[in-house]
DRENDO-1510 file (C-alpha; in Angstrom, 1 decimal, always signed):
<recs>
REC; n; res; u; v; w
REC; 1; MET; +0.0; +0.0; +0.0 .
REC; 2; ALA; +1.0; +3.7; -0.3 .
REC; 3; ASP; +2.0; +4.1; +3.3 .
REC; 4; MET; +4.3; +1.0; +3.1 .
REC; 5; ASP; +7.2; +2.2; +0.8 .
REC; 6; VAL; +9.1; -1.1; +1.1 .
REC; 7; SER; +11.0; -2.5; -1.8 .
REC; 8; GLN; +10.3; -6.1; -3.0 .
REC; 9; SER; +13.8; -7.1; -2.1 .
REC; 10; GLN; +13.4; -5.9; +1.5 .
REC; 11; ILE; +10.2; -7.9; +1.8 .
REC; 12; SER; +11.8; -10.9; +0.5 .
REC; 13; ASN; +14.8; -10.5; +2.9 .
REC; 14; GLU; +12.5; -10.1; +5.9 .
REC; 15; MET; +10.4; -13.2; +5.0 .
REC; 16; ALA; +13.7; -15.2; +4.5 .
REC; 17; ASN; +14.8; -14.1; +8.0 .
REC; 18; LEU; +11.5; -15.0; +9.5 .
REC; 19; ASP; +11.7; -18.4; +7.9 .
REC; 20; VAL; +15.2; -19.0; +9.3 .
REC; 21; LYS; +14.0; -17.9; +12.8 .
REC; 22; THR; +11.0; -20.2; +12.6 .
REC; 23; ARG; +13.1; -23.3; +11.6 .
REC; 24; LEU; +15.7; -22.5; +14.4 .
REC; 25; GLU; +13.2; -21.8; +17.2 .
REC; 26; GLY; +10.4; -24.1; +16.1 .
REC; 27; LYS; +7.7; -21.5; +16.2 .
REC; 28; PRO; +6.6; -18.5; +14.2 .
REC; 29; GLN; +7.8; -15.1; +15.4 .
REC; 30; PHE; +4.9; -12.9; +14.3 .
REC; 31; VAL; +1.9; -11.3; +16.1 .
REC; 32; LEU; -1.4; -13.0; +15.4 .
REC; 33; LYS; -3.7; -9.9; +14.7 .
REC; 34; THR; -5.8; -8.4; +12.0 .
REC; 35; PRO; -4.5; -5.3; +10.3 .
REC; 36; LYS; -5.4; -1.9; +11.8 .
REC; 37; GLY; -8.9; -0.8; +11.0 .
REC; 38; THR; -10.1; -4.4; +10.2 .
REC; 39; ARG; -11.8; -7.1; +12.0 .
REC; 40; ASP; -12.9; -10.8; +12.0 .
REC; 41; TYR; -16.5; -11.7; +12.4 .
REC; 42; ASN; -17.6; -14.7; +14.4 .
REC; 43; PRO; -20.8; -16.8; +13.5 .
REC; 44; LYS; -23.0; -14.8; +15.8 .
REC; 45; GLN; -21.8; -11.5; +14.4 .
REC; 46; MET; -22.3; -12.9; +10.8 .
REC; 47; ALA; -25.8; -13.9; +11.7 .
REC; 48; ILE; -26.7; -10.3; +12.6 .
REC; 49; ARG; -25.0; -9.1; +9.4 .
REC; 50; GLU; -27.0; -11.5; +7.2 .
REC; 51; LYS; -30.2; -10.3; +8.8 .
REC; 52; VAL; -29.3; -6.6; +8.1 .
REC; 53; PHE; -28.2; -7.4; +4.5 .
REC; 54; ASN; -31.4; -9.3; +3.9 .
REC; 55; THR; -33.5; -6.3; +5.2 .
REC; 56; ILE; -31.7; -4.0; +2.9 .
REC; 57; ILE; -31.6; -6.3; -0.2 .
REC; 58; ASN; -35.4; -6.9; +0.2 .
REC; 59; SER; -36.0; -3.2; +0.2 .
REC; 60; PHE; -33.9; -2.6; -2.9 .
REC; 61; LYS; -35.6; -5.4; -4.8 .
REC; 62; ARG; -39.0; -4.2; -3.6 .
REC; 63; HIS; -38.3; -1.0; -5.6 .
REC; 64; GLY; -37.2; -2.8; -8.8 .
REC; 65; ALA; -33.4; -2.7; -8.6 .
REC; 66; GLU; -31.0; -5.1; -10.2 .
REC; 67; THR; -27.5; -5.7; -9.1 .
REC; 68; ILE; -23.9; -5.5; -10.5 .
REC; 69; ASP; -20.3; -6.0; -9.4 .
REC; 70; THR; -17.0; -4.2; -10.2 .
REC; 71; PRO; -13.3; -4.9; -9.5 .
REC; 72; VAL; -12.1; -4.3; -5.9 .
REC; 73; PHE; -9.4; -2.1; -7.4 .
REC; 74; GLU; -9.5; +0.5; -10.3 .
REC; 75; LEU; -7.0; +2.4; -12.4 .
REC; 76; LYS; -5.7; +5.1; -10.2 .
REC; 77; GLU; -6.7; +7.8; -12.6 .
REC; 78; THR; -10.3; +6.6; -12.4 .
REC; 79; LEU; -10.4; +7.6; -8.8 .
REC; 80; THR; -8.2; +10.7; -8.9 .
REC; 81; GLY; -9.9; +14.0; -8.4 .
REC; 82; LYS; -13.3; +12.7; -7.4 .
REC; 83; TYR; -13.4; +12.9; -3.7 .
REC; 84; GLY; -12.1; +16.4; -2.8 .
REC; 85; GLU; -10.1; +16.6; +0.4 .
REC; 86; ASP; -10.8; +12.9; +1.1 .
REC; 87; SER; -8.6; +11.8; -1.9 .
REC; 88; LYS; -5.7; +11.4; +0.5 .
REC; 89; LEU; -7.5; +8.5; +2.1 .
REC; 90; ILE; -7.4; +6.4; -1.1 .
REC; 91; TYR; -5.2; +3.3; -0.9 .
REC; 92; ASP; -2.6; +3.1; -3.8 .
REC; 93; LEU; -1.2; -0.3; -4.9 .
REC; 94; LYS; +2.4; -0.8; -6.1 .
REC; 95; ASP; +2.9; -1.1; -9.9 .
REC; 96; GLN; +2.1; -4.6; -10.8 .
REC; 97; GLY; +3.1; -4.6; -14.4 .
REC; 98; GLY; +2.3; -1.4; -16.2 .
REC; 99; GLU; -0.9; -0.2; -14.6 .
REC; 100; LEU; -1.1; +2.2; -11.6 .
REC; 101; LEU; -4.0; +0.9; -9.4 .
REC; 102; SER; -5.9; +2.0; -6.3 .
REC; 103; MET; -8.3; +0.2; -4.0 .
REC; 104; ARG; -11.9; +1.4; -4.5 .
REC; 105; TYR; -12.8; +4.2; -2.1 .
REC; 106; ASP; -16.5; +4.0; -2.7 .
REC; 107; LEU; -19.0; +2.2; -5.1 .
REC; 108; THR; -20.3; +5.4; -6.8 .
REC; 109; VAL; -17.2; +6.3; -8.9 .
REC; 110; PRO; -16.8; +2.6; -10.1 .
REC; 111; PHE; -20.5; +2.7; -11.0 .
REC; 112; ALA; -20.1; +5.9; -13.1 .
REC; 113; ARG; -17.1; +4.3; -14.8 .
REC; 114; TYR; -19.2; +1.1; -15.5 .
REC; 115; LEU; -21.9; +3.2; -17.1 .
REC; 116; ALA; -19.7; +5.2; -19.3 .
REC; 117; MET; -17.5; +2.2; -20.4 .
REC; 118; ASN; -20.7; +0.2; -21.3 .
REC; 119; LYS; -22.7; +3.2; -22.8 .
REC; 120; ILE; -25.6; +2.5; -20.3 .
REC; 121; THR; -28.0; +5.4; -20.0 .
REC; 122; ASN; -30.7; +3.9; -17.8 .
REC; 123; ILE; -30.4; +1.5; -14.9 .
REC; 124; LYS; -31.7; +1.1; -11.3 .
REC; 125; ARG; -29.1; -0.8; -9.5 .
REC; 126; TYR; -27.8; -1.8; -6.1 .
REC; 127; HIS; -24.4; -3.0; -5.2 .
REC; 128; ILE; -23.1; -4.4; -2.0 .
REC; 129; ALA; -19.3; -4.8; -1.6 .
REC; 130; LYS; -16.2; -3.9; +0.4 .
REC; 131; VAL; -14.4; -0.5; +0.0 .
REC; 132; TYR; -11.1; +0.7; +1.5 .
REC; 133; ARG; -10.0; +3.9; +3.1 .
REC; 134; ARG; -6.8; +5.0; +4.8 .
REC; 135; ASP; -8.9; +6.6; +7.6 .
REC; 136; ASN; -8.2; +6.8; +11.2 .
REC; 137; PRO; -10.3; +3.9; +12.4 .
REC; 138; ALA; -12.7; +4.2; +15.3 .
REC; 139; MET; -13.8; +0.6; +15.5 .
REC; 140; THR; -16.1; +1.0; +18.5 .
REC; 141; ARG; -18.1; +3.6; +16.4 .
REC; 142; GLY; -18.3; +1.3; +13.3 .
REC; 143; ARG; -15.5; +3.1; +11.3 .
REC; 144; TYR; -12.9; +0.9; +9.6 .
REC; 145; ARG; -10.3; +0.9; +6.9 .
REC; 146; GLU; -12.1; -2.1; +5.1 .
REC; 147; PHE; -15.8; -2.1; +5.2 .
REC; 148; TYR; -19.0; -2.8; +3.3 .
REC; 149; GLN; -21.1; -0.2; +1.4 .
REC; 150; CYS; -24.7; -0.9; +0.3 .
REC; 151; ASP; -25.5; +1.5; -2.6 .
REC; 152; PHE; -28.6; +2.1; -4.4 .
REC; 153; ASP; -28.7; +4.4; -7.5 .
REC; 154; VAL; -30.9; +5.5; -10.3 .
REC; 155; ALA; -29.2; +6.5; -13.6 .
REC; 156; GLY; -31.3; +8.1; -16.4 .
REC; 157; GLN; -33.0; +11.2; -17.7 .
REC; 158; TYR; -36.2; +11.5; -15.7 .
REC; 159; ASP; -38.5; +14.3; -14.5 .
REC; 160; ALA; -37.1; +16.4; -11.5 .
REC; 161; MET; -37.2; +14.9; -8.0 .
REC; 162; ILE; -39.1; +11.7; -8.7 .
REC; 163; PRO; -36.3; +9.3; -8.4 .
REC; 164; ASP; -34.7; +11.5; -5.6 .
REC; 165; ALA; -37.9; +11.1; -3.5 .
REC; 166; GLU; -37.9; +7.3; -4.0 .
REC; 167; CYS; -34.3; +7.2; -2.7 .
REC; 168; LEU; -35.4; +9.0; +0.4 .
REC; 169; LYS; -38.4; +6.7; +0.8 .
REC; 170; ILE; -36.1; +3.6; +0.6 .
REC; 171; ILE; -33.8; +5.0; +3.3 .
REC; 172; HIS; -36.8; +5.6; +5.5 .
REC; 173; GLU; -38.1; +2.1; +4.8 .
REC; 174; ILE; -34.7; +0.4; +5.7 .
REC; 175; LEU; -34.2; +2.4; +8.9 .
REC; 176; SER; -37.7; +1.8; +10.0 .
REC; 177; GLU; -37.5; -1.9; +9.3 .
REC; 178; LEU; -34.2; -2.3; +11.2 .
REC; 179; GLN; -35.7; -0.6; +14.3 .
REC; 180; LEU; -32.4; +1.0; +15.2 .
REC; 181; GLY; -34.1; +3.9; +17.1 .
REC; 182; GLU; -35.3; +7.4; +16.2 .
REC; 183; PHE; -33.9; +8.9; +13.0 .
REC; 184; LEU; -34.0; +11.9; +10.8 .
REC; 185; ILE; -33.1; +12.4; +7.2 .
REC; 186; LYS; -31.4; +15.8; +6.5 .
REC; 187; VAL; -31.7; +17.2; +3.0 .
REC; 188; ASN; -30.1; +20.1; +1.1 .
REC; 189; ASP; -29.1; +21.0; -2.4 .
REC; 190; ARG; -25.6; +21.8; -3.7 .
REC; 191; ARG; -27.1; +24.4; -5.9 .
REC; 192; ILE; -28.7; +26.2; -2.9 .
REC; 193; LEU; -25.3; +26.0; -1.1 .
REC; 194; ASP; -23.4; +27.4; -4.2 .
REC; 195; GLY; -25.9; +30.1; -4.6 .
REC; 196; MET; -25.7; +30.9; -0.9 .
REC; 197; PHE; -21.9; +31.0; -1.1 .
REC; 198; GLU; -22.0; +33.4; -4.1 .
REC; 199; VAL; -24.6; +35.7; -2.3 .
REC; 200; CYS; -22.3; +35.7; +0.7 .
REC; 201; GLY; -19.3; +36.8; -1.2 .
REC; 202; VAL; -17.3; +33.6; -1.3 .
REC; 203; PRO; -14.9; +33.4; -4.3 .
REC; 204; ALA; -15.9; +30.8; -6.9 .
REC; 205; ASP; -12.6; +28.9; -6.5 .
REC; 206; LYS; -13.2; +28.5; -2.7 .
REC; 207; PHE; -16.7; +27.0; -3.1 .
REC; 208; ARG; -15.7; +23.3; -2.7 .
REC; 209; THR; -13.2; +24.0; +0.2 .
REC; 210; ILE; -15.7; +26.1; +2.1 .
REC; 211; CYS; -18.3; +23.5; +1.4 .
REC; 212; SER; -16.1; +20.9; +3.0 .
REC; 213; THR; -15.8; +23.1; +6.2 .
REC; 214; VAL; -19.6; +23.6; +6.4 .
REC; 215; ASP; -19.9; +19.9; +6.2 .
REC; 216; LYS; -18.2; +19.7; +9.7 .
REC; 217; MET; -21.1; +21.6; +11.4 .
REC; 218; ASP; -22.5; +18.4; +12.8 .
REC; 219; LYS; -19.2; +17.8; +14.7 .
REC; 220; MET; -18.0; +21.4; +15.4 .
REC; 221; ALA; -19.6; +24.5; +16.9 .
REC; 222; TRP; -20.2; +27.3; +14.5 .
REC; 223; VAL; -17.4; +29.4; +16.0 .
REC; 224; ASP; -14.9; +26.7; +15.2 .
REC; 225; VAL; -16.3; +26.3; +11.7 .
REC; 226; LYS; -16.0; +30.0; +11.2 .
REC; 227; ASN; -12.5; +30.0; +12.4 .
REC; 228; GLU; -11.4; +27.2; +10.0 .
REC; 229; MET; -13.0; +29.3; +7.2 .
REC; 230; VAL; -11.3; +32.4; +8.1 .
REC; 231; ALA; -7.9; +31.3; +9.6 .
REC; 232; GLU; -7.2; +28.2; +7.5 .
REC; 233; LYS; -9.1; +28.8; +4.2 .
REC; 234; GLY; -8.6; +32.5; +3.9 .
REC; 235; LEU; -12.2; +33.5; +3.7 .
REC; 236; ALA; -13.2; +37.2; +4.7 .
REC; 237; PRO; -14.8; +37.3; +8.1 .
REC; 238; GLU; -17.9; +39.3; +6.7 .
REC; 239; ALA; -18.5; +36.4; +4.2 .
REC; 240; ALA; -18.2; +33.8; +6.9 .
REC; 241; ASP; -20.7; +35.8; +9.1 .
REC; 242; LYS; -23.3; +35.9; +6.2 .
REC; 243; ILE; -22.8; +32.1; +5.7 .
REC; 244; GLY; -23.5; +31.7; +9.4 .
REC; 245; GLU; -26.9; +33.4; +9.1 .
REC; 246; TYR; -28.0; +30.7; +6.6 .
REC; 247; VAL; -26.3; +27.4; +7.7 .
REC; 248; GLN; -27.7; +27.5; +11.1 .
REC; 249; LEU; -31.3; +27.3; +9.7 .
REC; 250; ASN; -33.2; +24.1; +9.4 .
REC; 251; GLY; -36.9; +23.2; +9.1 .
REC; 252; ASN; -39.4; +21.9; +6.5 .
REC; 253; SER; -41.3; +23.0; +3.5 .
REC; 254; GLU; -42.1; +26.4; +5.4 .
REC; 255; LEU; -38.4; +27.2; +5.5 .
REC; 256; ILE; -38.2; +26.7; +1.7 .
REC; 257; ASP; -41.0; +29.2; +1.3 .
REC; 258; ARG; -39.2; +31.7; +3.5 .
REC; 259; LEU; -35.9; +31.3; +1.4 .
REC; 260; LEU; -37.9; +31.8; -1.8 .
REC; 261; GLU; -39.0; +35.2; -0.4 .
REC; 262; ASP; -35.3; +36.0; +0.5 .
REC; 263; ASP; -34.6; +38.7; -2.1 .
REC; 264; LYS; -30.7; +38.0; -2.4 .
REC; 265; LEU; -31.1; +34.1; -2.5 .
REC; 266; SER; -34.1; +33.9; -4.9 .
REC; 267; ALA; -32.3; +36.5; -7.2 .
REC; 268; ASN; -29.6; +33.9; -7.7 .
REC; 269; LYS; -30.5; +31.6; -10.6 .
REC; 270; VAL; -28.6; +28.6; -9.3 .
REC; 271; ALA; -30.1; +28.8; -5.8 .
REC; 272; LEU; -33.6; +29.5; -7.1 .
REC; 273; GLU; -33.5; +26.3; -9.2 .
REC; 274; GLY; -32.5; +24.3; -6.1 .
REC; 275; LEU; -35.2; +25.8; -3.9 .
REC; 276; LYS; -37.9; +25.2; -6.6 .
REC; 277; ASP; -36.8; +21.5; -6.9 .
REC; 278; MET; -36.7; +21.2; -3.0 .
REC; 279; LYS; -40.2; +22.5; -2.8 .
REC; 280; GLN; -41.2; +19.7; -5.4 .
REC; 281; LEU; -39.3; +17.1; -3.5 .
REC; 282; PHE; -41.3; +17.8; -0.3 .
REC; 283; VAL; -44.6; +17.4; -2.2 .
REC; 284; TYR; -43.4; +14.0; -3.3 .
REC; 285; LEU; -42.2; +13.0; +0.1 .
REC; 286; LYS; -45.6; +13.9; +1.6 .
REC; 287; LEU; -47.2; +11.5; -1.0 .
REC; 288; PHE; -44.8; +8.8; +0.0 .
REC; 289; GLY; -45.7; +9.3; +3.7 .
REC; 290; VAL; -42.2; +10.1; +4.9 .
REC; 291; GLU; -42.2; +13.9; +5.2 .
REC; 292; GLU; -42.3; +13.8; +9.1 .
REC; 293; LYS; -38.8; +12.3; +9.1 .
REC; 294; ILE; -37.3; +14.8; +6.6 .
REC; 295; VAL; -35.5; +18.1; +7.7 .
REC; 296; PHE; -34.3; +20.7; +5.3 .
REC; 297; ASP; -31.0; +21.6; +6.8 .
REC; 298; LEU; -28.8; +24.3; +5.2 .
REC; 299; SER; -25.7; +23.1; +7.1 .
REC; 300; LEU; -25.7; +19.8; +5.3 .
REC; 301; ALA; -22.9; +20.0; +2.6 .
REC; 302; ARG; -21.5; +16.5; +2.1 .
REC; 303; GLY; -17.8; +16.9; +1.1 .
REC; 304; LEU; -17.6; +14.8; -1.9 .
REC; 305; ASP; -16.9; +16.9; -5.1 .
REC; 306; TYR; -19.2; +15.0; -7.5 .
REC; 307; TYR; -22.6; +16.0; -6.0 .
REC; 308; THR; -24.6; +18.5; -8.3 .
REC; 309; GLY; -28.1; +18.7; -6.8 .
REC; 310; VAL; -30.0; +17.3; -3.9 .
REC; 311; ILE; -28.0; +15.8; -1.1 .
REC; 312; TYR; -29.1; +14.0; +2.0 .
REC; 313; GLU; -28.0; +12.2; +5.1 .
REC; 314; ALA; -29.7; +10.0; +7.6 .
REC; 315; VAL; -28.8; +10.4; +11.2 .
REC; 316; LEU; -29.8; +8.5; +14.3 .
REC; 317; VAL; -31.3; +10.8; +17.0 .
REC; 318; GLN; -31.2; +8.1; +19.7 .
REC; 319; THR; -30.4; +4.5; +18.9 .
REC; 320; GLN; -32.3; +1.5; +20.5 .
REC; 321; ALA; -28.9; +0.5; +21.9 .
REC; 322; ASP; -28.5; +3.8; +23.7 .
REC; 323; ARG; -31.9; +3.3; +25.3 .
REC; 324; GLU; -31.1; -0.3; +26.3 .
REC; 325; THR; -27.7; +0.6; +27.8 .
REC; 326; LYS; -28.2; +4.2; +29.1 .
REC; 327; GLN; -28.4; +2.9; +32.7 .
REC; 328; ASN; -25.1; +1.1; +32.3 .
REC; 329; ASP; -22.3; +3.7; +32.4 .
REC; 330; SER; -19.5; +1.0; +31.9 .
REC; 331; SER; -20.7; +0.1; +28.4 .
REC; 332; GLU; -19.4; +2.0; +25.5 .
REC; 333; SER; -22.1; +3.1; +23.2 .
REC; 334; VAL; -21.9; +3.4; +19.5 .
REC; 335; GLY; -23.8; +6.6; +20.0 .
REC; 336; VAL; -25.7; +8.7; +17.4 .
REC; 337; GLY; -24.5; +9.7; +13.9 .
REC; 338; SER; -24.8; +9.2; +10.2 .
REC; 339; VAL; -26.1; +5.9; +9.0 .
REC; 340; ALA; -26.8; +6.7; +5.2 .
REC; 341; GLY; -26.1; +9.4; +2.8 .
REC; 342; GLY; -26.2; +10.3; -0.8 .
REC; 343; GLY; -27.5; +12.7; -3.5 .
REC; 344; ARG; -27.6; +13.7; -7.1 .
REC; 345; TYR; -24.4; +13.6; -9.3 .
REC; 346; ASP; -25.4; +14.5; -12.8 .
REC; 347; ASP; -21.8; +15.1; -14.2 .
REC; 348; LEU; -19.8; +12.2; -12.9 .
REC; 349; VAL; -20.5; +9.8; -15.8 .
REC; 350; GLY; -19.6; +12.5; -18.3 .
REC; 351; MET; -16.1; +12.7; -16.8 .
REC; 352; PHE; -15.4; +9.2; -18.0 .
REC; 353; ASP; -17.2; +9.4; -21.4 .
REC; 354; PRO; -14.8; +10.2; -24.2 .
REC; 355; LYS; -17.5; +12.6; -25.8 .
REC; 356; GLY; -18.5; +13.9; -22.3 .
REC; 357; ARG; -22.0; +12.5; -22.6 .
REC; 358; LYS; -23.8; +12.9; -19.3 .
REC; 359; VAL; -26.0; +10.4; -17.6 .
REC; 360; PRO; -27.9; +12.0; -14.7 .
REC; 361; CYS; -27.7; +9.9; -11.5 .
REC; 362; VAL; -29.0; +9.9; -8.0 .
REC; 363; GLY; -28.5; +7.5; -5.2 .
REC; 364; PHE; -27.3; +6.7; -1.6 .
REC; 365; SER; -25.1; +4.5; +0.4 .
REC; 366; VAL; -26.1; +2.8; +3.7 .
REC; 367; GLY; -23.5; +3.0; +6.5 .
REC; 368; ILE; -23.6; -0.7; +7.1 .
REC; 369; GLU; -20.8; -1.1; +9.6 .
REC; 370; ARG; -22.3; +1.6; +11.9 .
REC; 371; ILE; -25.6; -0.3; +11.7 .
REC; 372; PHE; -23.9; -3.6; +12.5 .
REC; 373; SER; -22.3; -2.1; +15.5 .
REC; 374; ILE; -25.6; -0.7; +16.8 .
REC; 375; MET; -27.4; -4.0; +16.1 .
REC; 376; GLU; -24.7; -5.9; +18.0 .
REC; 377; GLN; -25.1; -3.6; +21.0 .
REC; 378; ILE; -29.0; -4.1; +20.8 .
REC; 379; VAL; -28.4; -7.8; +20.9 .
REC; 380; GLU; -26.0; -7.7; +23.8 .
REC; 381; ALA; -28.2; -5.4; +25.8 .
REC; 382; SER; -31.3; -7.5; +25.4 .
REC; 383; ASP; -29.6; -10.9; +26.0 .
REC; 384; GLN; -31.2; -12.1; +22.8 .
REC; 385; LYS; -30.1; -15.6; +21.6 .
REC; 386; VAL; -28.8; -15.4; +18.1 .
REC; 387; ARG; -29.1; -18.5; +16.0 .
REC; 388; THR; -26.0; -19.0; +13.8 .
REC; 389; THR; -27.4; -21.9; +11.7 .
REC; 390; GLU; -30.8; -22.5; +10.0 .
REC; 391; THR; -31.0; -26.2; +10.9 .
REC; 392; GLN; -34.6; -27.3; +11.1 .
REC; 393; VAL; -34.2; -30.7; +12.5 .
REC; 394; PHE; -31.4; -32.9; +14.1 .
REC; 395; VAL; -31.5; -36.6; +13.4 .
REC; 396; ALA; -30.7; -38.6; +16.6 .
REC; 397; THR; -31.0; -42.0; +18.2 .
REC; 398; ALA; -30.8; -43.3; +21.7 .
REC; 399; GLN; -29.4; -46.8; +20.6 .
REC; 400; LYS; -26.1; -48.1; +19.3 .
REC; 401; HIS; -25.3; -49.3; +15.7 .
REC; 402; LEU; -27.8; -47.1; +14.0 .
REC; 403; LEU; -25.4; -44.6; +12.2 .
REC; 404; GLU; -26.4; -46.0; +8.8 .
REC; 405; GLU; -30.1; -45.6; +9.6 .
REC; 406; ARG; -29.5; -42.0; +10.6 .
REC; 407; MET; -27.6; -41.3; +7.4 .
REC; 408; LYS; -30.4; -42.7; +5.3 .
REC; 409; LEU; -33.0; -40.5; +7.1 .
REC; 410; LEU; -30.6; -37.4; +6.8 .
REC; 411; ALA; -30.3; -38.0; +3.0 .
REC; 412; GLU; -34.1; -38.2; +2.7 .
REC; 413; LEU; -34.6; -35.0; +4.5 .
REC; 414; TRP; -31.8; -33.2; +2.4 .
REC; 415; ARG; -33.4; -34.4; -0.8 .
REC; 416; SER; -36.7; -32.8; +0.3 .
REC; 417; GLY; -35.0; -29.5; +1.0 .
REC; 418; ILE; -35.0; -29.8; +4.8 .
REC; 419; LYS; -32.1; -28.4; +6.6 .
REC; 420; ALA; -30.9; -31.2; +8.8 .
REC; 421; GLU; -27.7; -32.5; +10.5 .
REC; 422; ILE; -26.4; -35.3; +12.7 .
REC; 423; MET; -23.6; -35.8; +15.2 .
REC; 424; TYR; -20.4; -37.1; +13.7 .
REC; 425; LYS; -20.1; -40.1; +16.0 .
REC; 426; LYS; -21.1; -43.7; +15.4 .
REC; 427; ASN; -22.8; -44.1; +18.8 .
REC; 428; PRO; -23.5; -40.7; +20.4 .
REC; 429; LYS; -25.3; -40.5; +23.7 .
REC; 430; LEU; -28.9; -39.1; +23.4 .
REC; 431; LEU; -28.3; -36.6; +26.1 .
REC; 432; ASN; -25.4; -35.1; +24.2 .
REC; 433; GLN; -27.4; -34.9; +21.1 .
REC; 434; LEU; -30.3; -33.1; +22.8 .
REC; 435; GLN; -27.9; -30.7; +24.6 .
REC; 436; TYR; -26.4; -29.7; +21.3 .
REC; 437; CYS; -29.9; -29.0; +19.9 .
REC; 438; GLU; -30.6; -26.6; +22.8 .
REC; 439; GLU; -27.4; -24.8; +22.6 .
REC; 440; ALA; -27.6; -24.5; +18.8 .
REC; 441; GLY; -31.3; -23.3; +18.9 .
REC; 442; ILE; -32.4; -26.3; +16.6 .
REC; 443; PRO; -36.2; -26.5; +17.1 .
REC; 444; LEU; -36.8; -30.2; +16.3 .
REC; 445; VAL; -35.2; -33.6; +17.0 .
REC; 446; ALA; -36.1; -36.7; +14.7 .
REC; 447; ILE; -35.4; -39.7; +16.9 .
REC; 448; ILE; -35.1; -43.2; +15.5 .
REC; 449; GLY; -34.6; -46.6; +17.2 .
REC; 450; GLU; -35.3; -50.2; +16.4 .
REC; 451; GLN; -39.0; -49.9; +17.3 .
REC; 452; GLU; -39.5; -46.8; +15.2 .
REC; 453; LEU; -37.8; -48.4; +12.2 .
REC; 454; LYS; -40.0; -51.5; +12.6 .
REC; 455; ASP; -43.2; -49.3; +12.8 .
REC; 456; GLY; -42.2; -47.0; +9.9 .
REC; 457; VAL; -42.4; -43.9; +12.1 .
REC; 458; VAL; -40.1; -41.3; +13.5 .
REC; 459; LYS; -40.4; -39.8; +16.9 .
REC; 460; LEU; -40.4; -35.9; +16.6 .
REC; 461; ARG; -39.3; -34.1; +19.6 .
REC; 462; VAL; -40.0; -30.3; +20.1 .
REC; 463; VAL; -36.8; -29.1; +21.8 .
REC; 464; SER; -38.4; -26.0; +23.6 .
REC; 465; THR; -41.3; -28.0; +25.1 .
REC; 466; ARG; -39.8; -31.5; +25.1 .
REC; 467; ASP; -43.2; -32.8; +23.7 .
REC; 468; GLU; -42.8; -35.9; +21.5 .
REC; 469; ILE; -45.1; -37.3; +18.8 .
REC; 470; ASN; -44.8; -40.2; +16.4 .
REC; 471; VAL; -45.0; -39.3; +12.8 .
REC; 472; ALA; -45.2; -41.6; +9.8 .
REC; 473; ARG; -41.9; -41.6; +8.0 .
REC; 474; ALA; -43.7; -40.7; +4.7 .
REC; 475; ASN; -45.2; -37.6; +6.4 .
REC; 476; LEU; -42.1; -36.5; +8.2 .
REC; 477; THR; -40.9; -33.8; +5.7 .
REC; 478; GLU; -44.3; -32.2; +5.6 .
REC; 479; GLU; -44.6; -32.1; +9.4 .
REC; 480; ILE; -41.1; -30.6; +9.9 .
REC; 481; ALA; -41.8; -28.0; +7.2 .
REC; 482; LYS; -45.1; -27.1; +8.8 .
REC; 483; ARG; -43.6; -26.8; +12.3 .
REC; 484; THR; -40.7; -24.7; +11.3 .
REC; 485; CYS; -42.8; -22.4; +9.0 .
REC; 486; GLN; -40.6; -23.4; +5.9 .
REC; 487; SER; -41.6; -25.3; +2.8 .
</recs>
């Protein structure tokens, strides 16, 4: 990676020295750990992740999205100049034979490259994959160097604000279904911001850098934001004060009406376009039934350079995990913060097209790692038992020498699509088999013995109640499916 400027020969020498040490001392001389900003996931954590992924994917599919995949690394020039001040967080790879490559920083730029390369002008797609950032990891808060993004985007020429409203509806849908806690979705528009900067006297060449500073208002007090604008970015104090009058405003459609009556802002053509579209967006959001969770917030800036219109960010006001653990001062909470964000980027595809043909796009990304961290806390706080397998039935016996009969029954169940397993011992004790089922959360046990084989039945035991019934072998699959609500 870029922050490891070590030659190939140095690496080879170090590996050779390590190999010699290992042979001399009989044990490896390295620390067993994951790299900084990464983590392993155990089966319980993976079960939680799978549940979250399924909720998100089901929502994407409900709205008619199809999926794609792109390489985990791109040509360096593909990613360069698309992320503003965050470009320094891109992982560069060493030259591997003529191509300068970088690990993907997000899924949006690769998507734009994919559209331009394949000359696609219309698609509604989702993409779930890992991305990489040389960030300062804060792992307890769900911030990593390697992490998943879940993206949904609509590409194509459509009437204003219709796909934008649907994106916000999907974010609302996902966060409601996951039951993470109270949330709000902040919205703004880059055109309103640019118009505001112009009206306030910000030089055009400072728009993006001032935008990046405004984006810090959720983490810094206004006095600190102003200080960065003036002391570090060289903005005139009067211009910063004028910006402060606007960026501290937030509200709903009534605020849009107030700003449309603002003589200076409404006289700016770019800002006026943004305000009119924002007014239309709120009409659609009301029709979708999500307006009560949406806040028009003039401090929302989103630092990425490629946004051109509406921008939005979903934040948790108070998480379910916070509520569960607020009495326990010793537990470290993930806390509140951004869990999804996105916006409109109409020019990005044109940057890759040889003829500069634009494909308007709008979309968002779900902050999946933060959501995983919160879900893990909710589970820990509630002492929920998380099943790590989907086994419906365990095939058991109380008698010896019945391994072959257990295997025959297991094969029958598998052929019928039933999720089943056995203990890998020839003559296991019944108590051990039943204990395993209780620990693993397996709901049913199919018990066979000499008598059951003779009578053509299977004793079906419900693990939670310990009730047992004899079921004809021919009806066993149907009975298991019915009792586990699966077919």
